[in-house]
MIPA-263536 format. One line per 8 residues: number of its first residue (from 1); their letters; for each residue y, z, x of C-alpha. Coordinates in nm, 2 decimals. Example, Ala and Ser with C-alpha at 12.3 -4.5 7.8 and 13.67 -1.06 7.14 Angstrom:
# residues 2
1) as) -0.45 0.78 1.23 | -0.11 0.71 1.37
This chain:
# residues 378
1) mkvlvvgg) 11.35 8.12 7.50 | 11.17 8.45 7.50 | 10.97 8.47 7.82 | 10.72 8.73 7.93 | 10.66 8.76 8.31 | 10.35 8.95 8.40 | 10.36 9.10 8.75 | 10.65 9.24 8.95
9) giggltaa) 10.57 9.11 9.29 | 10.78 8.86 9.49 | 10.70 8.57 9.25 | 10.74 8.77 8.93 | 11.07 8.92 9.04 | 11.20 8.58 9.15 | 11.09 8.42 8.82 | 11.26 8.70 8.62
17) ialgragh) 11.58 8.65 8.82 | 11.58 8.27 8.78 | 11.49 8.26 8.41 | 11.73 8.55 8.33 | 12.02 8.37 8.51 | 11.94 8.06 8.31 | 12.00 8.25 7.99 | 11.64 8.31 7.87
25) evtllere) 11.54 8.64 7.72 | 11.31 8.78 7.98 | 11.07 9.08 7.98 | 10.90 9.17 8.31 | 10.58 9.37 8.29 | 10.45 9.56 8.59 | 10.14 9.77 8.59 | 10.26 10.03 8.85
33) asfdpvga) 10.49 10.31 8.76 | 10.74 10.19 9.02 | 10.78 9.90 9.25 | 10.54 9.96 9.55 | 10.52 9.64 9.75 | 10.19 9.58 9.92 | 10.20 9.47 10.29 | 10.39 9.54 10.60
41) givmasna) 10.62 9.25 10.69 | 10.70 8.90 10.58 | 10.87 8.58 10.72 | 11.10 8.39 10.49 | 11.14 8.04 10.62 | 11.45 7.83 10.55 | 11.31 7.70 10.22 | 11.26 8.05 10.09
49) sralstlg) 11.59 8.19 10.21 | 11.78 7.90 10.07 | 11.60 7.92 9.73 | 11.67 8.30 9.71 | 12.04 8.24 9.81 | 12.08 8.01 9.51 | 11.97 8.30 9.29 | 12.21 8.55 9.45
57) velrghge) 11.95 8.71 9.68 | 12.09 8.73 10.03 | 11.85 8.83 10.30 | 12.11 8.88 10.58 | 12.13 9.24 10.66 | 11.78 9.32 10.52 | 11.59 9.21 10.83 | 11.60 8.99 11.14
65) elaqmdvv) 11.72 8.64 11.17 | 11.47 8.47 11.39 | 11.58 8.25 11.68 | 11.24 8.16 11.83 | 10.88 8.14 11.72 | 10.62 8.09 12.00 | 10.24 8.02 12.00 | 10.09 8.15 12.32
73) rsdgtllq) 9.74 8.17 12.47 | 9.58 8.52 12.49 | 9.71 8.55 12.85 | 10.06 8.48 12.74 | 10.08 8.12 12.85 | 10.32 7.93 12.62 | 10.15 7.66 12.41 | 10.43 7.57 12.17
81) rldvgrla) 10.78 7.68 12.09 | 10.98 7.63 11.77 | 11.36 7.69 11.82 | 11.44 7.80 11.46 | 11.77 7.93 11.57 | 11.88 7.57 11.66 | 11.72 7.43 11.35 | 11.90 7.68 11.13
89) arfgpvya) 12.22 7.47 11.16 | 12.03 7.19 10.97 | 11.79 7.38 10.75 | 11.92 7.73 10.72 | 11.80 8.06 10.87 | 11.45 8.20 10.90 | 11.44 8.57 10.83 | 11.17 8.83 10.90
97) lsrpalhe) 11.18 9.16 10.71 | 10.97 9.44 10.57 | 10.81 9.39 10.23 | 11.00 9.69 10.09 | 11.33 9.54 10.21 | 11.26 9.21 10.04 | 11.17 9.39 9.72 | 11.49 9.59 9.74
105) aleaalps) 11.69 9.27 9.77 | 11.51 9.12 9.47 | 11.54 9.42 9.25 | 11.91 9.44 9.32 | 11.95 9.08 9.20 | 11.77 9.13 8.86 | 12.01 9.04 8.58 | 12.08 9.34 8.36
113) svelvlst) 11.96 9.13 8.07 | 11.60 9.14 8.20 | 11.39 9.41 8.03 | 11.17 9.58 8.29 | 10.86 9.76 8.16 | 10.66 9.96 8.41 | 10.32 10.13 8.38 | 10.18 9.85 8.15
121) rdvtlged) 9.80 9.82 8.12 | 9.54 9.59 7.96 | 9.75 9.29 7.89 | 9.58 9.05 7.64 | 9.71 8.72 7.52 | 9.67 8.53 7.20 | 9.80 8.17 7.17 | 9.89 7.93 6.89
129) argvtarf) 10.10 7.62 6.87 | 10.43 7.80 6.84 | 10.39 8.06 7.11 | 10.20 8.35 7.26 | 10.14 8.70 7.14 | 10.10 8.96 7.42 | 9.95 9.30 7.36 | 9.95 9.57 7.63
137) aldgasre) 9.92 9.95 7.66 | 10.22 10.16 7.75 | 10.24 10.54 7.74 | 9.90 10.56 7.57 | 10.02 10.33 7.28 | 9.96 9.97 7.20 | 10.27 9.74 7.22 | 10.31 9.38 7.11
145) arvdlvvg) 10.55 9.10 7.21 | 10.58 8.75 7.06 | 10.72 8.51 7.32 | 10.77 8.13 7.37 | 10.63 8.14 7.72 | 10.41 8.37 7.94 | 10.44 8.35 8.32 | 10.14 8.48 8.50
153) adglrsrv) 10.26 8.62 8.84 | 10.00 8.89 8.87 | 9.85 8.80 9.21 | 9.54 8.66 9.36 | 9.31 8.84 9.11 | 9.52 8.74 8.82 | 9.42 8.87 8.47 | 9.64 8.60 8.31
161) rshvhgev) 9.46 8.33 8.51 | 9.13 8.47 8.39 | 9.25 8.45 8.03 | 9.33 8.08 8.08 | 9.06 7.96 8.32 | 8.79 8.22 8.31 | 8.67 8.42 8.61 | 8.72 8.23 8.94
169) slrysgvt) 8.55 8.29 9.27 | 8.78 8.33 9.56 | 8.73 8.13 9.88 | 8.69 8.35 10.19 | 8.88 8.21 10.49 | 8.64 8.33 10.75 | 8.88 8.59 10.89 | 8.98 8.95 10.83
177) cwrgiled) 9.32 9.09 10.90 | 9.49 9.42 10.99 | 9.86 9.47 10.95 | 10.13 9.73 11.02 | 10.47 9.80 11.16 | 10.56 9.93 11.51 | 10.88 10.13 11.58 | 11.11 10.07 11.88
185) hgldraie) 10.91 9.78 12.04 | 11.21 9.57 12.13 | 11.04 9.23 12.08 | 11.31 8.96 12.07 | 11.12 8.67 11.92 | 10.81 8.60 11.70 | 10.49 8.54 11.88 | 10.14 8.44 11.78
193) awggrarv) 9.87 8.47 12.05 | 9.54 8.27 12.01 | 9.22 8.40 12.17 | 8.94 8.22 11.99 | 8.77 8.48 11.78 | 9.08 8.69 11.76 | 9.45 8.63 11.70 | 9.75 8.85 11.74
201) gavpiggr) 10.09 8.81 11.58 | 10.42 9.01 11.62 | 10.75 8.95 11.45 | 11.07 9.15 11.49 | 11.20 9.26 11.15 | 11.52 9.44 11.24 | 11.60 9.80 11.34 | 11.39 9.76 11.65
209) rvyyflvl) 11.08 9.74 11.44 | 10.80 9.49 11.47 | 10.56 9.36 11.21 | 10.22 9.29 11.36 | 9.90 9.14 11.24 | 9.55 9.13 11.41 | 9.32 8.86 11.28 | 8.95 8.84 11.35
217) saakrapa) 8.67 8.59 11.27 | 8.41 8.79 11.07 | 8.15 8.75 10.81 | 8.26 8.80 10.45 | 8.28 9.17 10.36 | 8.15 9.27 10.71 | 8.18 9.64 10.79 | 8.51 9.71 10.95
225) pglaemra) 8.48 9.79 11.33 | 8.59 10.13 11.44 | 8.89 10.20 11.66 | 8.70 10.18 11.99 | 8.54 9.85 11.89 | 8.88 9.72 11.78 | 9.02 9.80 12.12 | 8.74 9.61 12.29
233) ifggfeae) 8.77 9.31 12.06 | 9.15 9.28 12.11 | 9.16 9.41 12.46 | 9.16 9.06 12.62 | 9.52 8.99 12.51 | 9.78 9.02 12.79 | 10.16 9.01 12.82 | 10.36 9.09 12.50
241) agrvvara) 10.06 9.04 12.27 | 9.86 9.29 12.49 | 10.14 9.54 12.46 | 10.15 9.50 12.09 | 9.77 9.55 12.07 | 9.79 9.87 12.28 | 10.06 10.02 12.05 | 9.91 9.90 11.73
249) leampplh) 9.57 10.05 11.82 | 9.68 10.39 11.90 | 9.53 10.45 11.56 | 9.37 10.23 11.30 | 9.63 9.99 11.14 | 9.73 10.10 10.79 | 9.64 9.78 10.61 | 9.31 9.58 10.63
257) hdleelea) 9.21 9.28 10.41 | 8.97 8.99 10.42 | 9.19 8.68 10.38 | 9.09 8.50 10.06 | 9.24 8.22 9.87 | 9.19 7.99 9.57 | 8.98 7.69 9.64 | 9.25 7.47 9.46
265) pmwgrgri) 9.56 7.54 9.26 | 9.53 7.64 8.89 | 9.84 7.61 8.68 | 9.77 7.75 8.33 | 9.76 7.60 7.98 | 9.99 7.53 7.70 | 10.26 7.80 7.70 | 10.10 8.01 7.97
273) allgdaah) 10.21 7.91 8.32 | 10.08 8.05 8.65 | 10.29 8.11 8.95 | 10.25 8.22 9.32 | 9.91 8.37 9.42 | 9.79 8.36 9.06 | 9.83 7.98 9.07 | 9.76 7.89 9.43
281) gmtpnqgq) 9.67 8.19 9.65 | 9.66 8.05 10.01 | 9.61 8.17 10.36 | 9.92 8.30 10.54 | 9.88 8.07 10.84 | 10.21 7.89 10.79 | 10.40 8.18 10.64 | 10.45 7.99 10.32
289) gaamaied) 10.26 8.19 10.05 | 10.56 8.38 9.92 | 10.79 8.08 9.98 | 10.57 7.88 9.75 | 10.60 8.15 9.48 | 10.98 8.15 9.52 | 10.99 7.77 9.49 | 10.76 7.80 9.18
297) alaltqac) 11.01 8.02 9.01 | 11.30 7.77 9.06 | 11.08 7.48 8.95 | 10.95 7.66 8.64 | 11.31 7.75 8.54 | 11.41 7.38 8.58 | 11.11 7.27 8.38 | 11.21 7.51 8.10
305) asgaegal) 11.56 7.36 8.06 | 11.42 7.13 7.79 | 11.24 7.41 7.61 | 10.89 7.55 7.62 | 10.72 7.23 7.48 | 10.60 7.03 7.77 | 10.74 7.28 8.03 | 10.40 7.34 8.19
313) eryvtmrg) 10.34 6.96 8.24 | 10.69 6.92 8.39 | 10.63 7.22 8.62 | 10.29 7.09 8.74 | 10.44 6.75 8.81 | 10.71 6.92 9.03 | 10.47 7.15 9.21 | 10.12 7.01 9.22
321) arvrrvql) 10.12 6.78 9.52 | 10.36 6.99 9.72 | 10.16 7.31 9.69 | 9.83 7.15 9.75 | 9.95 7.00 10.07 | 10.08 7.33 10.20 | 9.76 7.51 10.10 | 9.54 7.27 10.28
329) dsrrfgev) 9.76 7.26 10.59 | 9.75 7.63 10.61 | 9.37 7.63 10.58 | 9.34 7.38 10.86 | 9.59 7.57 11.08 | 9.38 7.88 11.05 | 9.06 7.70 11.14 | 9.21 7.55 11.45
337) ahwqspla) 9.36 7.88 11.56 | 9.01 8.03 11.56 | 8.81 7.77 11.74 | 8.57 7.96 11.95 | 8.42 7.69 12.17 | 8.57 7.73 12.52 | 8.59 7.35 12.56 | 8.75 7.30 12.22
345) rrvrdgll) 9.00 7.56 12.30 | 9.09 7.41 12.63 | 9.14 7.07 12.47 | 9.35 7.23 12.18 | 9.57 7.43 12.42 | 9.62 7.13 12.65 | 9.73 6.91 12.36 | 9.96 7.18 12.22
353) rlvparvg) 10.14 7.21 12.55 | 10.20 6.83 12.56 | 10.35 6.81 12.21 | 10.72 6.74 12.24 | 10.97 6.97 12.07 | 11.08 6.69 11.84 | 10.73 6.68 11.68 | 10.75 7.05 11.60
361) dahfarlv) 11.09 7.00 11.45 | 10.96 6.72 11.24 | 10.68 6.93 11.11 | 10.92 7.21 11.02 | 11.14 6.96 10.84 | 10.84 6.84 10.63 | 10.74 7.19 10.56 | 11.08 7.32 10.43
369) gpglalaa) 11.25 7.00 10.32 | 11.11 6.98 9.96 | 11.20 7.34 9.90 | 11.56 7.28 10.02 | 11.58 6.98 9.78 | 11.45 7.20 9.49 | 11.71 7.47 9.57 | 11.98 7.20 9.58
377) ga) 11.90 7.11 9.22 | 11.90 7.47 9.09
């Protein structure tokens, strides 16, 4: 088939790789003049790393293979530990790396048959029973492509989704987030510290660098606090989280976003399929947003094996329930992490400390298992 992928982020690149490897004629449109990944760091759980491996994208050497992921209280008291190093023998490794490093690995795996078109603007789509006509601006001129299938992988504020479903209001999660990377910190495991209104995360990504995120309960589009206020807000964190905060707030973090998501997944229509954040933007609380986009790319490629007719329906059947469950679990996880009542937090923290390791292992298995099964069928 002739396939047009709109958007050169993680999901779009993965879709172009998967569809290109399957023998389809793929054109990838990206609005920027070069790949410029947004964000600081990212965690690729076992389902994501396994899926990428099936596509020839190996993450080893691009970041850090995690051995341990801890949830702690703001004072550093351990609440829950996930031994991902031990679980790797069963499910595969969990990697943490910078966004540029991930994009570099994806770009290197693009088949030479994929046509990459940068600096595209104003993509419009016209549909009929036999396919889709895409028009876009390039170098000041209007271009046109006639394709069998369009894949909208153009992010949370997707223009392709707007074409299919109209304008959609995003759901604000109730929290805002700052992100960045620290040099030479030496952290040897991933941690997330819960403090009620505020939360701090830190993940080693290789080369003695640490990806950090500072999360704060806040009103929608509230004015961002200044540096002094940030230090006061996050100053109650101790131990490793406290050291990360002190380093991170030597200046304002480079990235700041309110965390928004889609209320529910939206998958497209006819011969236009949505993928990743365009289809199901979700909160990052389980570290599965990019993983779901990567799984989408594999599933859509499998759904296209019988041709464009009915591909969307097959794709939604494969993805709908899986993605909705992950989206809702991530939403609930974030809400629990930001409980502000002292009593509720004491109860939550006490229960977390009592949870046996096998329960955490079982949750991890449920989270990554369907993606491993999908990769096995690729």
